[in-house]
N, C-alpha and C positions, 0 to 999 in steps of 0.2 A: 504494500499500500504506500503510495507516494503521499507525503504530507508537505504542504507548502504554505507559507504565510502570504505568498504573492497570489494574485488573482488568476494567474496562468502558469503553465509549466513550459519553460524554454525548450524548444525543439519538439514539443508534443502538441497535438491538436485535441482540444476537448470536443467530444462528439455528443455527449449527453450530460445534462444537469439533473440531479435528483433533488436538490434543495438542501436546506439547513440540517446539519447533524451536530450533536453536542454531547458532552460528557461532563460530569461533575464529580468532585470529591470534596468531602467536608472533614476537616480536622476538628476533633472534639475539644472540649474545654480543657481536658487534661494536658494537652500539648502545651498550653500556656502555663499551667502549674509546673509541668516538667521543665519548661524553658526557664522559669524563674528559679526553680530549685537547682537547676544545673547552670546557674549563671557563671560559675567558675569555668565553664566550657568556652566562654567568650574570649576570643583572641583578636585584637585589632578591631573591636566593635562588631564581630561576627560570631554567631553561634553555630558550630558544625552540626549539632544535634537538630536544631530547629531547621537549618537549611536542608538537611537530609529529609526531614518530614515534608517540607515543602516540595522537594524534588519528587518524592514518592507520590504525593497528592497530584502533582502535575502529570506524572506518568499514568496514574489511574484515570484521570480525566481524559487524557489523549487516547488511552486504550478503549474507553467507553465510546468515544467519538468514532474511532476507527471501526469498532464492532457494529455500530449503527450504520456506518457507510457500507460496510461489507454486506449487511443484511439487505440493503437496497440494490446491491449489485455493482456498486462503484469500485473503481480501482485506484482512486486518488481523492484527496480532500484538499481543496484550495481555499485561500483567503482565511487561513486559520488564525484565530485570535485567542489569547490566553488572558483570563481575568482573575484577579485575586480580590475577594471581598471579605470584610469582617461582618459577621452576623451576631447581633446582640441577642442573647437568650434570656435576658432578665437577671436581676439580682447580681449584677456585675459580671455575669458570665459571657464569654465570647466564643465564637467558633469561626474558623477560617474556611471559606469555600474557594476552591480553585475550579474554574470552568474553562473548557476548551470548546470552541465552536468553529464551524467552517462550512463550506459548500461541497457536498459529495458529488463527484463527477466520474465519468468514464472518459479516459483519454486513449488515443491510439497508442499501441505498444511500439 
C-alpha cells in the first residue's frame, strides 16, 4: 500500500477514487500519569517514553486507515494528514487522540 501526504503519486496515474479513509488511536489518561512519574526520563526537554507512545499511536492510526482503504479495494492513500488532539474527560483528566486520514485510490502499477 502506497501512502503519501501529497495529492498525487509521481510517475503513477490515479485511475479511481474511493473517498475518505481514516484511523484513530487514543492514548489513555494513564500515559500522562506515567509521563509525569517518569519525568527523570526527560533529556534535553524530550521524553523518550512519551515519544514512543506517540509513535505507537501514530502507527495504529495509519494501520487502521490502510485497512479501511484495502477493504475498499484501493492500493494507495493520498493526501494523508496526521492530527494530534487532546480530549478532556473531566475532573482534570485528558486523553490524546491521534488520527490519520486521506483519500483511498487505485493507481496504475
